C-alpha positions as CSV (number, residue, x, y, z in Angstrom):
1,X,101.3,88.5,64.4
2,X,97.8,89.6,65.5
3,X,97.1,91.3,68.8
4,X,95.3,88.4,70.1
5,X,98.2,86.0,69.4
6,X,100.6,88.4,71.0
7,X,98.3,88.6,74.2
8,X,98.3,84.8,74.3
9,X,102.1,84.8,73.9
10,X,102.2,87.5,76.7
11,X,100.2,85.3,79.1
12,X,102.5,82.4,78.6
13,X,105.7,84.5,79.2
14,X,104.1,86.3,82.2
15,X,103.6,83.0,83.9
16,X,107.2,81.9,83.2
17,X,108.4,85.3,84.5
18,X,106.3,84.7,87.8
19,X,107.9,81.2,88.1
20,X,111.4,82.8,87.6
21,X,110.9,85.5,90.2
22,X,109.5,82.9,92.7
23,X,113.0,81.2,92.8
24,X,114.1,84.1,94.9
25,X,111.0,85.8,96.2
26,X,108.9,83.7,98.5
27,X,105.2,84.6,98.8
28,X,104.2,88.3,98.1
29,X,102.6,87.2,94.9
30,X,100.1,89.9,94.8
31,X,102.8,92.5,95.3
32,X,104.9,91.1,92.5
33,X,101.7,91.0,90.3
34,X,101.1,94.7,91.0
35,X,104.8,95.7,90.3
36,X,104.5,93.8,87.1
37,X,101.2,95.3,86.1
38,X,102.7,98.8,86.7
39,X,105.8,97.9,84.5
40,X,103.7,96.4,81.6
41,X,101.3,99.5,81.8
42,X,104.3,101.9,81.6
43,X,103.8,103.3,85.1
44,X,105.7,103.8,88.3
45,X,105.0,102.1,91.7
46,X,105.5,103.2,95.4
47,X,106.2,100.3,97.7
48,X,105.2,101.0,101.3
49,X,106.4,98.6,104.0
50,X,108.7,98.1,107.0
51,X,112.3,97.3,106.6
52,X,113.4,93.8,105.9
53,X,110.4,92.7,103.7
54,X,112.7,92.2,100.7
55,X,111.6,95.3,98.8
56,X,115.1,95.8,97.2
57,X,115.7,92.2,96.6
58,X,112.2,92.0,94.9
59,X,113.0,95.0,92.6
60,X,116.4,93.5,91.7
61,X,115.1,90.1,90.9
62,X,112.3,91.5,88.7
63,X,114.8,93.6,86.8
64,X,117.1,90.6,86.3
65,X,114.1,88.5,85.1
66,X,112.9,91.2,82.7
67,X,116.6,91.5,81.3
68,X,116.7,95.3,82.2
69,X,119.5,97.5,83.5
70,X,118.8,98.2,87.2
71,X,120.2,101.0,89.5
72,X,119.4,101.6,93.2
73,X,119.7,105.1,94.7
74,X,119.7,105.3,98.5
75,X,117.8,108.5,99.4
76,X,119.3,110.4,102.3
77,X,118.9,114.1,103.7
78,X,122.2,115.2,102.1
79,X,121.5,113.8,98.6
80,X,121.6,116.5,95.8
81,X,119.8,116.5,92.5
82,X,123.3,116.0,90.7
83,X,123.8,112.8,92.6
84,X,120.9,111.5,90.8
85,X,120.8,113.1,87.5
86,X,124.6,113.4,86.8
87,X,126.8,116.5,86.3
88,X,129.1,118.3,83.9
89,X,132.8,118.2,84.5
90,X,135.8,119.7,82.7
91,X,137.7,117.0,80.7
92,X,141.5,117.0,79.9
93,X,140.8,119.2,76.8
94,X,138.9,121.7,78.9
95,X,135.6,121.0,77.3
96,X,132.5,120.2,79.5
97,X,131.6,116.6,79.6
98,X,128.4,115.3,80.9
99,X,128.7,112.3,83.3
100,X,125.4,110.4,83.6
101,X,124.0,109.8,87.1
102,X,122.3,106.6,88.2
103,X,118.9,107.8,86.9
104,X,120.2,106.5,83.5
105,X,118.9,103.0,83.7
106,X,115.8,101.0,82.8
107,X,114.6,100.4,86.4
108,X,115.4,102.8,89.1
109,X,114.8,101.8,92.8
110,X,114.5,105.0,94.8
111,X,115.0,103.6,98.2
112,X,113.5,105.5,101.1
113,X,112.3,108.3,98.8
114,X,110.8,110.3,101.8
115,X,114.2,110.7,103.5
116,X,115.4,113.3,101.1
117,X,114.4,117.0,100.8
118,X,111.9,118.2,98.2
119,X,114.6,119.8,95.9
120,X,116.1,116.3,95.3
121,X,112.6,114.5,95.2
122,X,111.8,117.1,92.5
123,X,114.7,115.8,90.4
124,X,112.8,112.7,89.8
125,X,109.6,114.4,88.6
126,X,110.8,115.3,85.0
127,X,112.3,111.7,84.7
128,X,109.1,110.1,85.7
129,X,106.7,112.2,83.6
130,X,108.8,113.1,80.6
131,X,111.2,110.1,80.5
132,X,114.0,112.9,80.2
133,X,116.3,115.0,82.4
134,X,117.5,118.5,81.9
135,X,120.9,119.4,83.1
136,X,122.7,122.8,82.5
137,X,120.1,123.6,79.9
138,X,120.7,120.3,78.0
139,X,117.9,117.7,77.6
140,X,118.8,114.0,77.8
141,X,116.5,111.2,76.8
142,X,116.4,108.3,79.1
143,X,116.3,104.7,77.8
144,X,113.0,103.0,77.3
145,X,111.4,101.2,78.9
146,X,111.9,103.4,82.1
147,X,110.3,102.7,85.5
148,X,110.8,104.2,89.0
149,X,110.0,102.0,91.7
150,X,110.3,103.8,95.0
151,X,110.1,102.6,98.6
152,X,108.8,104.4,101.7
153,X,109.1,103.3,105.3
154,X,105.8,104.0,107.2
155,X,107.2,103.7,110.7
156,X,110.2,106.0,111.0
157,X,108.8,109.4,110.4
158,X,111.8,111.2,112.3
159,X,113.7,113.2,109.9
160,X,111.4,112.5,106.7
161,X,110.0,114.8,104.0
162,X,106.6,113.5,103.0
163,X,106.2,113.3,99.2
164,X,104.1,116.3,97.8
165,X,100.7,115.2,96.4
166,X,101.9,116.3,92.8
167,X,104.7,113.8,93.0
168,X,102.6,110.9,94.7
169,X,100.2,111.4,91.7
170,X,103.0,110.4,89.3
171,X,103.0,107.0,90.8
172,X,100.5,104.6,89.1
173,X,100.4,102.3,92.1
174,X,101.0,102.6,95.8
175,X,101.5,99.1,97.0
176,X,101.3,98.0,100.8
177,X,103.8,95.2,101.7
178,X,102.5,93.0,104.6
179,X,104.5,90.7,106.8
180,X,104.9,87.3,105.4
181,X,102.8,84.3,106.8
182,X,104.5,81.9,109.2
183,X,105.0,79.2,106.5
184,X,106.5,81.7,104.1
185,X,108.9,83.1,106.8
186,X,110.1,79.6,107.4
187,X,110.7,79.1,103.7
188,X,112.5,82.4,103.6
189,X,114.8,81.5,106.4
190,X,115.5,78.0,104.9
191,X,116.4,79.4,101.5
192,X,118.6,82.3,102.7
193,X,120.9,80.7,105.3
194,X,122.7,78.2,103.2
195,X,125.3,78.6,100.5
196,X,122.9,77.8,97.7
197,X,122.3,80.9,95.4
198,X,119.2,80.9,93.1
199,X,120.0,81.8,89.5
200,X,117.5,84.1,87.9
201,X,117.3,83.8,84.1
202,X,116.5,86.8,81.7
203,X,113.2,86.0,79.9
204,X,112.6,89.3,78.1
205,X,114.6,92.1,76.5
206,X,113.8,95.9,76.4
207,X,112.2,96.0,73.0
208,X,109.9,93.1,73.8
209,X,108.7,94.8,76.9
210,X,108.0,97.9,74.8
211,X,106.1,95.8,72.2
212,X,103.9,94.1,74.9
213,X,103.2,97.7,76.3
214,X,102.0,98.9,72.9
215,X,99.8,95.8,72.4
216,X,98.3,96.4,75.9
217,X,97.5,100.1,75.1
218,X,95.7,98.8,71.9
219,X,93.3,96.6,74.0
220,X,89.7,98.0,73.4
221,X,87.7,99.1,76.4
222,X,83.9,99.3,76.4
223,X,82.3,102.7,77.1
224,X,80.5,101.5,80.2
225,X,83.7,100.3,81.7
226,X,85.5,103.6,81.1
227,X,82.5,105.4,82.5
228,X,82.5,103.2,85.6
229,X,86.3,104.1,86.2
230,X,85.6,107.9,85.8
231,X,82.5,107.7,88.0
232,X,84.5,105.9,90.7
233,X,87.3,108.5,90.6
234,X,84.8,111.4,90.8
235,X,83.1,109.8,93.8
236,X,86.3,110.4,95.7
237,X,85.9,114.1,95.4
238,X,84.0,115.8,98.3
239,X,82.7,118.5,96.0
240,X,81.3,116.0,93.4
241,X,77.5,115.4,93.2
242,X,77.8,111.6,93.4
243,X,80.2,111.4,96.4
244,X,79.6,108.7,99.0
245,X,78.8,109.3,102.5
246,X,82.2,108.1,103.7
247,X,83.9,110.5,101.3
248,X,81.7,113.5,102.5
249,X,82.6,112.8,106.1
250,X,86.2,111.7,105.9
251,X,88.0,113.0,102.8
252,X,89.5,116.4,102.2
253,X,90.8,115.9,98.6
254,X,89.9,113.3,96.0
255,X,91.7,111.8,93.0
256,X,92.3,113.7,89.7
257,X,91.9,112.6,86.1
258,X,95.4,110.9,86.1
259,X,93.7,108.3,88.4
260,X,91.0,107.5,85.8
261,X,93.7,107.1,83.2
262,X,95.7,104.7,85.4
263,X,92.6,102.7,86.3
264,X,92.0,102.0,82.6
265,X,95.7,101.3,81.7
266,X,96.1,99.0,84.7
267,X,92.8,97.2,84.2
268,X,93.8,96.5,80.5
269,X,97.1,94.9,81.8
270,X,95.1,92.9,84.5
271,X,92.9,91.7,81.8
272,X,95.8,90.7,79.6
273,X,97.6,88.7,82.2
274,X,94.5,86.8,82.9
275,X,94.0,85.9,79.2
276,X,91.2,88.4,78.6
277,X,91.1,90.6,75.5
278,X,89.2,93.4,77.1
279,X,88.8,94.6,80.7
280,X,85.6,94.7,82.5
281,X,84.4,96.1,85.9
282,X,86.0,93.3,87.9
283,X,89.5,94.3,86.5
284,X,88.9,97.9,87.5
285,X,88.0,96.7,91.0
286,X,91.0,94.5,91.3
287,X,93.4,97.3,90.8
288,X,91.4,100.3,92.3
289,X,93.0,100.2,95.8
290,X,96.5,100.5,94.5
291,X,95.6,103.3,92.0
292,X,93.5,105.4,94.6
293,X,95.2,104.6,97.9
294,X,97.7,107.5,97.7
295,X,95.3,109.9,95.8
296,X,92.8,110.2,98.6
297,X,93.7,112.9,101.2
298,X,91.8,111.9,104.5
299,X,90.8,114.6,107.1
300,X,91.7,114.7,110.7
301,X,88.4,113.0,111.7
302,X,89.3,109.9,109.4
303,X,92.6,109.7,111.2
304,X,91.1,110.1,114.6
305,X,88.5,107.3,114.0
306,X,90.9,104.9,112.3
307,X,89.1,104.9,109.0
308,X,91.4,103.3,106.4
309,X,91.8,104.2,102.8
310,X,90.7,100.7,101.9
311,X,87.5,101.1,103.7
312,X,86.7,104.3,101.8
313,X,87.7,102.9,98.4
314,X,85.5,99.7,99.0
315,X,82.6,102.1,99.4
316,X,83.2,103.4,95.9
317,X,82.3,99.9,94.5
């Protein structure tokens, strides 16, 4: 089957997938889109929102609809790396045997990732980047496809350990979850306070997702679109020649080359789900906020004057 035919098939299945997810998740369409774009681009996503916005339910529903193995890890201050990766034990024959931890699944929900100390946060780093983990000198490959979807609560900063920039950079997207509209909240209450349970069907299997990811990576991109993405990222750096006035005044550190890579990959997926066979500048702009939001480090002046990340990113367009 040609790549064009595969993308047409992908659009059809993607729309069916969205319909399946909407049986359980009411509203939040843009958030669901962004999570799925990250998944089909082969990236990880950080979900930022207050408790009770159905972050866990959303990830669970998406993994069911994708037909993937799902594990949830609740991050707490006393969580140890071995609680995530697994550990070696002596079996009845006095041989060491490796017991796999919850990280061995297709989709990992790292719940409240900023509640655990850096040592445990770092246990995720190798898994996210290398798709493997090392325990007692032995390297174990993780199943493909593999995604980490982490959640972070922006309100309760008491007893939290902010994610280091190196780990934030591993996430393709940082996605803000907003409160539902009045009509959506009415629908949520109606659908969750009865004994009727919505059944989510699995529409994909692991190999099919990998095949779609490979086709998306093969989508051609015009040089001017790549140059636009790289120029946009370079504008976020205060030391760059083509920085904007807002960046000069309000930003301490800008985004690195991984942001440029993620802009192009995510733009390819955004183009594909809209039935296009090559991304353009419009697709770059559609996903720019999610890619750059967590990679721009604002200074104290920006915080004092209430300058938002979105405002700075929009100035780059």
